N, C-alpha and C positions, 0 to 999 in steps of 0.2 A: 284787099282780098275779100271775096264774097263768101257767104256761108257755104255755098255749093263747092267752093274750092277745097273744103276740108272734109267732104262727105263723098264716099264712093257709093255706087248704086247697090252693091251687095249689102252694105250696112243699112242703107235706106230700106231695102226690101225686107231685111230681117226685122227691122224696127216696125215696119208696117204689119208684118205677120204677127208680132207680139201684140200690137194694138188690136188686131182683128180677133184675138183670143181673150181680150180683156173682159173679165166678168161684168164689171159695172156698165161698160158701154153696151154689152149685149143685153143686160137686164133692162136698160133704159131705151133700147132700140136705136142706138146711135150707129151710124155707118160712116166710116172714113172713106170719102169718095175721091179725094185728091191729096197727094202728099209730095212735097219737094223740099229741099233744104230751106228752112225758114218760112215755110208756108204749109197750111193745112186747111182743108174744107171738109166739114162734117155735116151730114144730113140727119134729121131726127123727126120722125112722124109723130104728131101729137096723138095721144091716146085718151080715152075717157078717164083712165086712172089718174091723169095729170090735172083734172079739174078740181078747183076748190069748192067749198060749200056755197060760194056765190056764183058758180058756173063759169069761172074764168080759169085759164091755164095758170097754174102755180108759177110764180116768178122764178123759183129755184130751178125749174125745168129749163127755162131760158138760160139761166146761169150755167147749168150743166152742159148745154150744147156749146156755149162760148168757151167754157173751161176745157172741154175736150179738144176743141180746135187749138186752143192755147197750148195745152200740154203736148199735143202732137207736133205743133210748129216749133216750139222751143227745144223739144227733144229730138227733132229730126236732124240736128246739126252735128251728130256724132258724139255727143256727150250727154250724160244724164243730168237733168236740171229739175229743180222743184220750185214751185211758186212761192214768192215772198209777199206779193201784193196783187190784188185783183179788184178792179173798180168797174162797176157796170152802171149804165144809164138806160133805164127802160124808156123807150120812145112810144111804143104801142103794144097792145096786148095781142098775142097770137090767137087765132080762132081754134076751136076744138078739132077741126079737120085739117089744119095747116101742116105743111112740112117745112120745118125750119132748116135753114142753111147757115151754119156758123163758119166764118172764114177768119183766119188769123195770119197776120204777117209779122214776122220779127223785124222790127225797125232798127234795132241795134243789138248786135251780139258782141258783148264785151268779154274780157277775161273773167270778170267777177259778176257781172249783171247783164241779163238779157232784158230788152224792153220790147213789148209786143202790143199790137192793136187788133181788136176783133170787131166784127160786125155780125149781127144776126138778122136775117131777112126771112120772109116767108116765100112761098112758091111763086108769088106774083111780084117779088122784088120789093115788097113793102118793108121798110126798116122797122125792126122790132126792138133792137138794142145795139148800143155801142159799148165797148169795153176796152180797158187797158190793163196790162199786167206786167209784172217784173218777175224774173226767175233767176235763181243762182245755180251755177253748176256744182254738183256734189261728187262728180267723178271726172 
């Protein structure tokens, strides 16, 4: 049975509407551009406010994009889940004018634990980071 077998389109649309009203994603300028059961894609335009004292994009911003895709993908399956582990590998630094795309795929949706993989790329397809995460259902 796939994740999609347990999710109806009305529930998915309601979840997407909740994400679009989320204060933190609005504050950081994240946009949910694609959502299906077990999958999410989020875009995030870099801003001058994200630069460090060295002139580089703060790594936590890259984490935010990956985490948003992760949260959307694991919660798109019709139940509320929270992260229990998140691991990221920075491959390259994004530029100050980049638009990051974070994609997440749930690779295993279990009764007790979900496992997901994320990638973050820039607008040219350059790999910025890879990540993995686990989440547990709370409802």
